[in-house]
HTML snippet that shows the backbone in 3Dmol.js (N, CA, C, O; Angstrom):
<script src="https://3Dmol.org/build/3Dmol-min.js"></script>
<div id="view" style="width:600px;height:400px;position:relative"></div>
<script>
const pdb = `
ATOM      1  N   MET A   1      -7.822   1.201   3.175  1.00  0.00           N
ATOM      2  CA  MET A   1      -7.112   2.341   2.718  1.00  0.00           C
ATOM      3  C   MET A   1      -8.052   3.392   2.151  1.00  0.00           C
ATOM      4  O   MET A   1      -7.810   4.593   2.274  1.00  0.00           O
ATOM      5  N   LEU A   2      -9.112   2.932   1.536  1.00  0.00           N
ATOM      6  CA  LEU A   2     -10.092   3.888   1.015  1.00  0.00           C
ATOM      7  C   LEU A   2     -10.759   4.663   2.137  1.00  0.00           C
ATOM      8  O   LEU A   2     -11.037   5.854   1.992  1.00  0.00           O
ATOM      9  N   THR A   3     -11.016   4.003   3.243  1.00  0.00           N
ATOM     10  CA  THR A   3     -11.623   4.679   4.392  1.00  0.00           C
ATOM     11  C   THR A   3     -10.686   5.749   4.931  1.00  0.00           C
ATOM     12  O   THR A   3     -11.121   6.855   5.253  1.00  0.00           O
ATOM     13  N   ALA A   4      -9.409   5.427   5.031  1.00  0.00           N
ATOM     14  CA  ALA A   4      -8.437   6.414   5.521  1.00  0.00           C
ATOM     15  C   ALA A   4      -8.372   7.613   4.583  1.00  0.00           C
ATOM     16  O   ALA A   4      -8.366   8.758   5.035  1.00  0.00           O
ATOM     17  N   ALA A   5      -8.322   7.351   3.273  1.00  0.00           N
ATOM     18  CA  ALA A   5      -8.279   8.457   2.311  1.00  0.00           C
ATOM     19  C   ALA A   5      -9.531   9.317   2.421  1.00  0.00           C
ATOM     20  O   ALA A   5      -9.457  10.545   2.383  1.00  0.00           O
ATOM     21  N   GLN A   6     -10.670   8.668   2.555  1.00  0.00           N
ATOM     22  CA  GLN A   6     -11.927   9.414   2.672  1.00  0.00           C
ATOM     23  C   GLN A   6     -11.932  10.270   3.937  1.00  0.00           C
ATOM     24  O   GLN A   6     -12.311  11.441   3.893  1.00  0.00           O
ATOM     25  N   GLN A   7     -11.516   9.696   5.051  1.00  0.00           N
ATOM     26  CA  GLN A   7     -11.513  10.444   6.310  1.00  0.00           C
ATOM     27  C   GLN A   7     -10.529  11.608   6.277  1.00  0.00           C
ATOM     28  O   GLN A   7     -10.739  12.622   6.942  1.00  0.00           O
ATOM     29  N   LEU A   8      -9.460  11.462   5.507  1.00  0.00           N
ATOM     30  CA  LEU A   8      -8.482  12.533   5.379  1.00  0.00           C
ATOM     31  C   LEU A   8      -8.852  13.532   4.289  1.00  0.00           C
ATOM     32  O   LEU A   8      -8.230  14.586   4.161  1.00  0.00           O
ATOM     33  N   GLY A   9      -9.866  13.192   3.513  1.00  0.00           N
ATOM     34  CA  GLY A   9     -10.325  14.087   2.464  1.00  0.00           C
ATOM     35  C   GLY A   9      -9.387  14.159   1.271  1.00  0.00           C
ATOM     36  O   GLY A   9      -9.275  15.200   0.624  1.00  0.00           O
ATOM     37  N   VAL A  10      -8.706  13.044   0.977  1.00  0.00           N
ATOM     38  CA  VAL A  10      -7.781  13.020  -0.152  1.00  0.00           C
ATOM     39  C   VAL A  10      -8.246  12.012  -1.198  1.00  0.00           C
ATOM     40  O   VAL A  10      -8.911  11.026  -0.881  1.00  0.00           O
ATOM     41  N   ASP A  11      -7.884  12.276  -2.442  1.00  0.00           N
ATOM     42  CA  ASP A  11      -8.193  11.385  -3.548  1.00  0.00           C
ATOM     43  C   ASP A  11      -7.204  10.215  -3.515  1.00  0.00           C
ATOM     44  O   ASP A  11      -5.996  10.451  -3.514  1.00  0.00           O
ATOM     45  N   PRO A  12      -7.674   8.969  -3.488  1.00  0.00           N
ATOM     46  CA  PRO A  12      -6.746   7.834  -3.475  1.00  0.00           C
ATOM     47  C   PRO A  12      -5.725   7.875  -4.618  1.00  0.00           C
ATOM     48  O   PRO A  12      -4.585   7.446  -4.438  1.00  0.00           O
ATOM     49  N   ALA A  13      -6.115   8.379  -5.776  1.00  0.00           N
ATOM     50  CA  ALA A  13      -5.194   8.458  -6.914  1.00  0.00           C
ATOM     51  C   ALA A  13      -4.053   9.446  -6.671  1.00  0.00           C
ATOM     52  O   ALA A  13      -3.037   9.404  -7.364  1.00  0.00           O
ATOM     53  N   ALA A  14      -4.218  10.331  -5.693  1.00  0.00           N
ATOM     54  CA  ALA A  14      -3.185  11.310  -5.356  1.00  0.00           C
ATOM     55  C   ALA A  14      -2.437  10.904  -4.085  1.00  0.00           C
ATOM     56  O   ALA A  14      -1.776  11.724  -3.447  1.00  0.00           O
ATOM     57  N   THR A  15      -2.555   9.623  -3.732  1.00  0.00           N
ATOM     58  CA  THR A  15      -2.002   9.122  -2.477  1.00  0.00           C
ATOM     59  C   THR A  15      -0.989   8.019  -2.754  1.00  0.00           C
ATOM     60  O   THR A  15      -1.123   7.276  -3.727  1.00  0.00           O
ATOM     61  N   VAL A  16       0.025   7.914  -1.899  1.00  0.00           N
ATOM     62  CA  VAL A  16       0.993   6.824  -1.985  1.00  0.00           C
ATOM     63  C   VAL A  16       0.818   5.938  -0.764  1.00  0.00           C
ATOM     64  O   VAL A  16       0.886   6.408   0.371  1.00  0.00           O
ATOM     65  N   ALA A  17       0.593   4.652  -1.004  1.00  0.00           N
ATOM     66  CA  ALA A  17       0.503   3.683   0.080  1.00  0.00           C
ATOM     67  C   ALA A  17       1.890   3.066   0.270  1.00  0.00           C
ATOM     68  O   ALA A  17       2.480   2.563  -0.686  1.00  0.00           O
ATOM     69  N   ILE A  18       2.406   3.102   1.487  1.00  0.00           N
ATOM     70  CA  ILE A  18       3.724   2.554   1.791  1.00  0.00           C
ATOM     71  C   ILE A  18       3.534   1.363   2.712  1.00  0.00           C
ATOM     72  O   ILE A  18       2.848   1.459   3.730  1.00  0.00           O
ATOM     73  N   GLY A  19       4.142   0.239   2.352  1.00  0.00           N
ATOM     74  CA  GLY A  19       3.988  -0.954   3.165  1.00  0.00           C
ATOM     75  C   GLY A  19       5.225  -1.823   3.145  1.00  0.00           C
ATOM     76  O   GLY A  19       6.223  -1.500   2.501  1.00  0.00           O
ATOM     77  N   ASP A  20       5.143  -2.943   3.870  1.00  0.00           N
ATOM     78  CA  ASP A  20       6.287  -3.847   3.954  1.00  0.00           C
ATOM     79  C   ASP A  20       5.933  -5.272   3.542  1.00  0.00           C
ATOM     80  O   ASP A  20       6.639  -6.217   3.893  1.00  0.00           O
ATOM     81  N   SER A  21       4.840  -5.426   2.798  1.00  0.00           N
ATOM     82  CA  SER A  21       4.471  -6.767   2.366  1.00  0.00           C
ATOM     83  C   SER A  21       3.726  -6.720   1.038  1.00  0.00           C
ATOM     84  O   SER A  21       3.263  -5.670   0.594  1.00  0.00           O
ATOM     85  N   GLU A  22       3.628  -7.880   0.429  1.00  0.00           N
ATOM     86  CA  GLU A  22       2.876  -7.991  -0.821  1.00  0.00           C
ATOM     87  C   GLU A  22       1.422  -7.598  -0.612  1.00  0.00           C
ATOM     88  O   GLU A  22       0.826  -6.945  -1.468  1.00  0.00           O
ATOM     89  N   ASN A  23       0.843  -7.993   0.527  1.00  0.00           N
ATOM     90  CA  ASN A  23      -0.553  -7.640   0.809  1.00  0.00           C
ATOM     91  C   ASN A  23      -0.747  -6.133   0.882  1.00  0.00           C
ATOM     92  O   ASN A  23      -1.772  -5.619   0.434  1.00  0.00           O
ATOM     93  N   ASP A  24       0.223  -5.421   1.441  1.00  0.00           N
ATOM     94  CA  ASP A  24       0.134  -3.958   1.499  1.00  0.00           C
ATOM     95  C   ASP A  24       0.108  -3.374   0.086  1.00  0.00           C
ATOM     96  O   ASP A  24      -0.695  -2.488  -0.209  1.00  0.00           O
ATOM     97  N   ALA A  25       0.986  -3.873  -0.784  1.00  0.00           N
ATOM     98  CA  ALA A  25       1.037  -3.380  -2.166  1.00  0.00           C
ATOM     99  C   ALA A  25      -0.258  -3.702  -2.910  1.00  0.00           C
ATOM    100  O   ALA A  25      -0.782  -2.863  -3.643  1.00  0.00           O
ATOM    101  N   LEU A  26      -0.767  -4.908  -2.720  1.00  0.00           N
ATOM    102  CA  LEU A  26      -2.014  -5.295  -3.388  1.00  0.00           C
ATOM    103  C   LEU A  26      -3.182  -4.438  -2.916  1.00  0.00           C
ATOM    104  O   LEU A  26      -4.026  -4.039  -3.718  1.00  0.00           O
ATOM    105  N   ALA A  27      -3.232  -4.156  -1.626  1.00  0.00           N
ATOM    106  CA  ALA A  27      -4.317  -3.324  -1.086  1.00  0.00           C
ATOM    107  C   ALA A  27      -4.231  -1.899  -1.627  1.00  0.00           C
ATOM    108  O   ALA A  27      -5.247  -1.311  -1.998  1.00  0.00           O
ATOM    109  N   GLY A  28      -3.034  -1.351  -1.673  1.00  0.00           N
ATOM    110  CA  GLY A  28      -2.855  -0.003  -2.210  1.00  0.00           C
ATOM    111  C   GLY A  28      -3.265   0.080  -3.664  1.00  0.00           C
ATOM    112  O   GLY A  28      -3.949   1.021  -4.069  1.00  0.00           O
ATOM    113  N   ARG A  29      -2.854  -0.895  -4.449  1.00  0.00           N
ATOM    114  CA  ARG A  29      -3.225  -0.912  -5.869  1.00  0.00           C
ATOM    115  C   ARG A  29      -4.728  -1.067  -6.045  1.00  0.00           C
ATOM    116  O   ARG A  29      -5.333  -0.407  -6.890  1.00  0.00           O
ATOM    117  N   ALA A  30      -5.325  -1.938  -5.246  1.00  0.00           N
ATOM    118  CA  ALA A  30      -6.787  -2.135  -5.336  1.00  0.00           C
ATOM    119  C   ALA A  30      -7.532  -0.854  -4.998  1.00  0.00           C
ATOM    120  O   ALA A  30      -8.637  -0.628  -5.492  1.00  0.00           O
ATOM    121  N   ALA A  31      -6.933  -0.012  -4.157  1.00  0.00           N
ATOM    122  CA  ALA A  31      -7.547   1.261  -3.781  1.00  0.00           C
ATOM    123  C   ALA A  31      -7.259   2.352  -4.804  1.00  0.00           C
ATOM    124  O   ALA A  31      -7.759   3.470  -4.676  1.00  0.00           O
ATOM    125  N   GLY A  32      -6.454   2.036  -5.821  1.00  0.00           N
ATOM    126  CA  GLY A  32      -6.131   3.023  -6.839  1.00  0.00           C
ATOM    127  C   GLY A  32      -4.997   3.951  -6.453  1.00  0.00           C
ATOM    128  O   GLY A  32      -4.856   5.038  -7.014  1.00  0.00           O
ATOM    129  N   MET A  33      -4.189   3.523  -5.494  1.00  0.00           N
ATOM    130  CA  MET A  33      -3.079   4.334  -5.004  1.00  0.00           C
ATOM    131  C   MET A  33      -1.761   3.884  -5.635  1.00  0.00           C
ATOM    132  O   MET A  33      -1.611   2.723  -6.017  1.00  0.00           O
ATOM    133  N   ALA A  34      -0.819   4.804  -5.739  1.00  0.00           N
ATOM    134  CA  ALA A  34       0.550   4.417  -6.055  1.00  0.00           C
ATOM    135  C   ALA A  34       1.075   3.675  -4.826  1.00  0.00           C
ATOM    136  O   ALA A  34       0.624   3.937  -3.711  1.00  0.00           O
ATOM    137  N   THR A  35       2.010   2.767  -5.014  1.00  0.00           N
ATOM    138  CA  THR A  35       2.519   1.999  -3.872  1.00  0.00           C
ATOM    139  C   THR A  35       4.034   1.997  -3.825  1.00  0.00           C
ATOM    140  O   THR A  35       4.706   2.014  -4.856  1.00  0.00           O
ATOM    141  N   LEU A  36       4.555   1.976  -2.622  1.00  0.00           N
ATOM    142  CA  LEU A  36       5.976   1.771  -2.353  1.00  0.00           C
ATOM    143  C   LEU A  36       6.067   0.640  -1.338  1.00  0.00           C
ATOM    144  O   LEU A  36       5.370   0.648  -0.323  1.00  0.00           O
ATOM    145  N   THR A  37       6.922  -0.323  -1.615  1.00  0.00           N
ATOM    146  CA  THR A  37       7.107  -1.437  -0.687  1.00  0.00           C
ATOM    147  C   THR A  37       8.549  -1.442  -0.224  1.00  0.00           C
ATOM    148  O   THR A  37       9.471  -1.495  -1.038  1.00  0.00           O
ATOM    149  N   VAL A  38       8.743  -1.387   1.073  1.00  0.00           N
ATOM    150  CA  VAL A  38      10.092  -1.384   1.643  1.00  0.00           C
ATOM    151  C   VAL A  38      10.573  -2.821   1.802  1.00  0.00           C
ATOM    152  O   VAL A  38       9.767  -3.719   2.043  1.00  0.00           O
ATOM    153  N   PRO A  39      11.889  -3.051   1.669  1.00  0.00           N
ATOM    154  CA  PRO A  39      12.411  -4.420   1.709  1.00  0.00           C
ATOM    155  C   PRO A  39      12.674  -4.940   3.121  1.00  0.00           C
ATOM    156  O   PRO A  39      13.493  -5.840   3.304  1.00  0.00           O
ATOM    157  N   CYS A  40      11.996  -4.391   4.104  1.00  0.00           N
ATOM    158  CA  CYS A  40      12.151  -4.877   5.464  1.00  0.00           C
ATOM    159  C   CYS A  40      10.773  -4.911   6.108  1.00  0.00           C
ATOM    160  O   CYS A  40       9.823  -4.328   5.587  1.00  0.00           O
ATOM    161  N   GLY A  41      10.669  -5.580   7.217  1.00  0.00           N
ATOM    162  CA  GLY A  41       9.376  -5.697   7.873  1.00  0.00           C
ATOM    163  C   GLY A  41       8.868  -7.116   7.751  1.00  0.00           C
ATOM    164  O   GLY A  41       9.623  -8.016   7.386  1.00  0.00           O
ATOM    165  N   TYR A  42       7.626  -7.323   8.044  1.00  0.00           N
ATOM    166  CA  TYR A  42       7.049  -8.662   8.065  1.00  0.00           C
ATOM    167  C   TYR A  42       6.308  -8.970   6.783  1.00  0.00           C
ATOM    168  O   TYR A  42       5.376  -8.255   6.414  1.00  0.00           O
ATOM    169  N   ASN A  43       6.714 -10.028   6.099  1.00  0.00           N
ATOM    170  CA  ASN A  43       6.054 -10.477   4.875  1.00  0.00           C
ATOM    171  C   ASN A  43       5.970 -11.996   4.862  1.00  0.00           C
ATOM    172  O   ASN A  43       6.279 -12.629   3.853  1.00  0.00           O
ATOM    173  N   HIS A  44       5.562 -12.570   5.958  1.00  0.00           N
ATOM    174  CA  HIS A  44       5.388 -14.024   6.070  1.00  0.00           C
ATOM    175  C   HIS A  44       6.655 -14.781   5.674  1.00  0.00           C
ATOM    176  O   HIS A  44       6.576 -15.899   5.164  1.00  0.00           O
ATOM    177  N   GLY A  45       7.813 -14.181   5.907  1.00  0.00           N
ATOM    178  CA  GLY A  45       9.067 -14.830   5.585  1.00  0.00           C
ATOM    179  C   GLY A  45       9.431 -14.846   4.110  1.00  0.00           C
ATOM    180  O   GLY A  45      10.398 -15.500   3.721  1.00  0.00           O
ATOM    181  N   GLN A  46       8.671 -14.135   3.281  1.00  0.00           N
ATOM    182  CA  GLN A  46       8.900 -14.125   1.843  1.00  0.00           C
ATOM    183  C   GLN A  46       9.505 -12.794   1.412  1.00  0.00           C
ATOM    184  O   GLN A  46       9.162 -11.742   1.951  1.00  0.00           O
ATOM    185  N   LEU A  47      10.403 -12.851   0.441  1.00  0.00           N
ATOM    186  CA  LEU A  47      10.898 -11.626  -0.163  1.00  0.00           C
ATOM    187  C   LEU A  47       9.839 -11.099  -1.105  1.00  0.00           C
ATOM    188  O   LEU A  47       9.173 -11.879  -1.785  1.00  0.00           O
ATOM    189  N   TYR A  48       9.672  -9.795  -1.157  1.00  0.00           N
ATOM    190  CA  TYR A  48       8.698  -9.203  -2.062  1.00  0.00           C
ATOM    191  C   TYR A  48       9.412  -8.772  -3.326  1.00  0.00           C
ATOM    192  O   TYR A  48      10.280  -7.900  -3.287  1.00  0.00           O
ATOM    193  N   LYS A  49       9.052  -9.377  -4.444  1.00  0.00           N
ATOM    194  CA  LYS A  49       9.662  -9.052  -5.738  1.00  0.00           C
ATOM    195  C   LYS A  49       8.555  -8.770  -6.725  1.00  0.00           C
ATOM    196  O   LYS A  49       7.775  -9.665  -7.053  1.00  0.00           O
ATOM    197  N   GLN A  50       8.473  -7.546  -7.202  1.00  0.00           N
ATOM    198  CA  GLN A  50       7.488  -7.231  -8.238  1.00  0.00           C
ATOM    199  C   GLN A  50       7.762  -5.899  -8.838  1.00  0.00           C
ATOM    200  O   GLN A  50       7.035  -5.463  -9.731  1.00  0.00           O
TER     201      GLN A  50
END
`;
const viewer = $3Dmol.createViewer("view");
viewer.addModel(pdb, "pdb");
viewer.setStyle({}, {cartoon: {color: "spectrum"}});
viewer.zoomTo();
viewer.render();
</script>
């Protein structure tokens, strides 16, 4: 995610990462981004609650 932000010329702190799994949320947070997780999509069969 940091590479994408860099290539787009945006500050990760001013970016929202949107995903459908816990790993997506963890990656966005690790990159310093705000995160939104949708309740559909693939998450290894687990509900995402956090």
